[in-house]
VOKOL-876029 format. One line per 10 residues: number of its first residue (from 0); their letters; for each residue x, y, z of C-alpha. Coordinates in Angstrom, 3 decimals, decimal comma, always signed. Layout:
! residues N
NUM = a = X/Y/Z ~ ...
! end
This chain:
! residues 192
0 = myrdrlwtmr = +38,509/-1,002/+21,783 ~ +40,519/-2,314/+18,833 ~ +38,159/-5,177/+18,060 ~ +35,979/-2,952/+15,897 ~ +38,766/-1,036/+14,156 ~ +42,530/-1,028/+14,033 ~ +44,504/+1,525/+15,995 ~ +45,717/+4,604/+14,192 ~ +49,305/+4,535/+12,947 ~ +50,908/+7,930/+12,401
10 = qyigfgtpee = +54,276/+9,096/+11,172 ~ +55,735/+12,164/+12,896 ~ +56,071/+14,655/+10,023 ~ +57,207/+18,226/+9,696 ~ +59,676/+19,776/+7,294 ~ +60,969/+23,367/+7,270 ~ +58,150/+25,142/+5,472 ~ +54,419/+24,482/+5,377 ~ +54,710/+23,842/+1,626 ~ +57,406/+21,173/+2,119
20 = tngrfkylma = +55,336/+19,556/+4,867 ~ +52,256/+19,624/+2,639 ~ +54,186/+17,727/-0,036 ~ +55,079/+15,018/+2,477 ~ +51,485/+14,845/+3,752 ~ +50,248/+14,297/+0,216 ~ +52,929/+11,686/-0,496 ~ +51,979/+9,690/+2,598 ~ +48,263/+9,927/+1,848 ~ +48,861/+8,790/-1,734
30 = hgrdalnvaf = +50,515/+5,721/-0,215 ~ +47,605/+4,799/+2,034 ~ +48,051/+6,871/+5,202 ~ +44,855/+8,313/+6,648 ~ +46,410/+9,755/+9,806 ~ +49,144/+12,357/+10,244 ~ +51,173/+13,499/+13,249 ~ +52,402/+17,062/+12,762 ~ +55,857/+18,063/+13,995 ~ +56,255/+21,784/+14,674
40 = dlptqlglds = +59,591/+23,558/+14,896 ~ +60,861/+24,823/+18,251 ~ +60,019/+28,515/+17,668 ~ +56,399/+27,553/+16,877 ~ +56,263/+25,375/+19,998 ~ +57,478/+28,325/+22,057 ~ +55,059/+30,811/+20,493 ~ +57,767/+32,709/+18,622 ~ +57,404/+34,045/+15,096 ~ +60,048/+32,909/+12,637
50 = ddpraegevg = +61,480/+36,428/+12,394 ~ +61,938/+36,754/+16,170 ~ +65,671/+37,109/+16,975 ~ +65,330/+34,326/+19,587 ~ +64,250/+31,928/+16,817 ~ +67,417/+32,411/+14,764 ~ +68,881/+29,104/+13,606 ~ +65,861/+27,070/+14,743 ~ +63,172/+27,949/+12,182 ~ +61,972/+24,848/+10,366
60 = rvgmaidtla = +64,809/+22,792/+11,797 ~ +63,012/+19,992/+13,633 ~ +59,521/+20,514/+12,264 ~ +57,264/+22,839/+10,362 ~ +57,277/+26,584/+11,071 ~ +53,810/+28,088/+11,567 ~ +53,494/+31,826/+12,149 ~ +50,123/+32,676/+10,616 ~ +46,853/+31,237/+9,414 ~ +48,264/+31,481/+5,863
70 = dmeaafagip = +51,023/+29,040/+6,919 ~ +48,434/+26,596/+8,210 ~ +46,437/+26,978/+4,982 ~ +49,552/+26,127/+2,959 ~ +50,336/+23,123/+5,146 ~ +46,888/+21,590/+4,621 ~ +46,133/+22,803/+1,081 ~ +44,422/+20,054/-0,877 ~ +44,117/+17,778/+2,170 ~ +40,505/+16,922/+3,070
80 = ldrvsvslti = +40,480/+17,587/+6,816 ~ +37,257/+15,629/+7,285 ~ +38,842/+12,469/+5,851 ~ +42,191/+12,399/+7,646 ~ +42,956/+12,191/+11,360 ~ +45,598/+14,731/+12,391 ~ +47,525/+14,858/+15,633 ~ +48,881/+18,313/+16,430 ~ +52,008/+17,652/+18,472 ~ +52,311/+20,948/+20,250
90 = ngmaapitam = +51,702/+21,705/+23,890 ~ +51,979/+25,329/+25,005 ~ +50,593/+26,625/+21,707 ~ +47,882/+23,946/+21,327 ~ +44,962/+26,396/+21,596 ~ +45,953/+28,818/+18,792 ~ +47,250/+26,030/+16,540 ~ +44,017/+24,055/+16,993 ~ +41,997/+27,210/+16,256 ~ +43,993/+27,707/+13,042
100 = yyavaeqqgr = +43,406/+24,068/+12,095 ~ +39,637/+24,440/+12,467 ~ +39,744/+27,755/+10,561 ~ +41,408/+25,932/+7,648 ~ +38,779/+23,182/+7,836 ~ +36,045/+25,822/+7,747 ~ +37,663/+27,493/+4,715 ~ +37,667/+24,090/+3,017 ~ +33,928/+23,811/+3,712 ~ +34,399/+20,886/+6,104
110 = aadrvvttpq = +31,869/+20,435/+8,898 ~ +33,594/+20,918/+12,260 ~ +31,887/+17,847/+13,708 ~ +33,488/+15,715/+10,961 ~ +37,046/+16,991/+11,477 ~ +39,157/+14,574/+13,527 ~ +42,163/+16,009/+15,322 ~ +44,086/+15,372/+18,509 ~ +45,847/+18,429/+19,884 ~ +48,535/+17,312/+22,306
120 = ndilkefvar = +47,758/+18,785/+25,695 ~ +50,676/+17,393/+27,666 ~ +51,910/+20,683/+29,089 ~ +53,444/+18,948/+32,110 ~ +55,941/+17,258/+29,792 ~ +57,304/+20,697/+28,957 ~ +58,080/+21,282/+32,636 ~ +59,258/+17,805/+33,601 ~ +61,198/+16,705/+30,545 ~ +61,837/+19,365/+27,957
130 = gtwiypveps = +62,118/+22,731/+29,679 ~ +60,238/+24,398/+26,830 ~ +57,424/+25,863/+28,875 ~ +56,101/+29,321/+28,090 ~ +54,204/+30,269/+31,257 ~ +54,264/+29,046/+34,887 ~ +52,523/+25,723/+35,651 ~ +49,032/+26,905/+36,617 ~ +48,519/+29,349/+33,697 ~ +49,962/+26,721/+31,333
140 = aapgrrshrv = +47,667/+23,958/+32,545 ~ +44,501/+26,097/+32,545 ~ +44,067/+26,325/+28,727 ~ +44,504/+22,568/+28,452 ~ +41,798/+21,947/+31,022 ~ +39,468/+24,462/+29,364 ~ +40,030/+23,122/+25,845 ~ +39,467/+19,578/+27,104 ~ +36,149/+20,608/+28,645 ~ +34,824/+23,105/+26,071
150 = lgaslpalqs = +36,077/+21,682/+22,789 ~ +35,338/+18,107/+23,797 ~ +31,698/+19,071/+24,385 ~ +31,229/+21,114/+21,206 ~ +33,302/+19,152/+18,673 ~ +32,560/+15,425/+18,978 ~ +35,300/+14,313/+16,577 ~ +37,986/+16,268/+18,444 ~ +40,105/+13,819/+20,403 ~ +40,253/+16,120/+23,404
160 = rvgvrlsasa = +42,552/+14,277/+25,740 ~ +45,014/+15,377/+28,325 ~ +47,952/+13,275/+27,231 ~ +50,695/+12,400/+29,624 ~ +53,811/+10,905/+28,146 ~ +55,491/+9,003/+30,949 ~ +58,360/+8,116/+28,624 ~ +59,186/+11,839/+28,439 ~ +59,812/+11,919/+32,186 ~ +61,902/+8,748/+31,938
170 = rpgarpprrw = +64,396/+10,248/+29,518 ~ +65,666/+12,871/+31,987 ~ +66,022/+10,138/+34,598 ~ +62,761/+9,615/+36,506 ~ +62,335/+5,972/+37,483 ~ +58,845/+4,360/+37,360 ~ +57,774/+5,197/+40,951 ~ +58,533/+8,884/+40,345 ~ +56,806/+9,200/+36,972 ~ +53,190/+9,218/+38,155
180 = ptawpsrppt = +53,631/+11,980/+40,747 ~ +55,317/+14,245/+38,203 ~ +52,695/+13,531/+35,573 ~ +49,660/+13,657/+37,876 ~ +50,254/+15,966/+40,839 ~ +47,081/+14,961/+42,717 ~ +46,174/+11,415/+41,707 ~ +46,271/+9,070/+38,719 ~ +43,440/+9,491/+36,204 ~ +40,308/+7,384/+36,179
190 = wr = +40,157/+5,472/+32,924 ~ +36,778/+4,998/+31,272
! end
């Protein structure tokens, strides 16, 4: 796979506000980066608006706060979304965040089939390792399966993958033999 092109190197980036994050995106791109990995704050990951009382003290703390399409527009203002590969590191809220991302690309006049993004779809990590799940397992996994199937077919540049981070299950203490069953309840994936 990497004989034709080098792998993509990304820096995990997200600062308090979309405007601050945008400044960092532009700095990195000015210094040769063509791939970004977006860090979202905990309230955004949990589907909470920044003004929700449960989000107090966490807004913008470990990543960028996104509440609205206007926030996403500010985060990617002046960034050509058809010339940069962006990983959206968010699980439970992957569907609405990805929709916002494509809405911004459309507003920029970018063709959807030229926009390269990888929404993280590793919802099982939220259950196994982080405890930041929003819904029970089955309803949480369903949007990931649907987005993998539907978006992967309609947007060829979308890196629609169901990512499983085995290292995330190692941190809370799962040893190698226990990692696969927690990541893949039925069987390991078939690699193509």
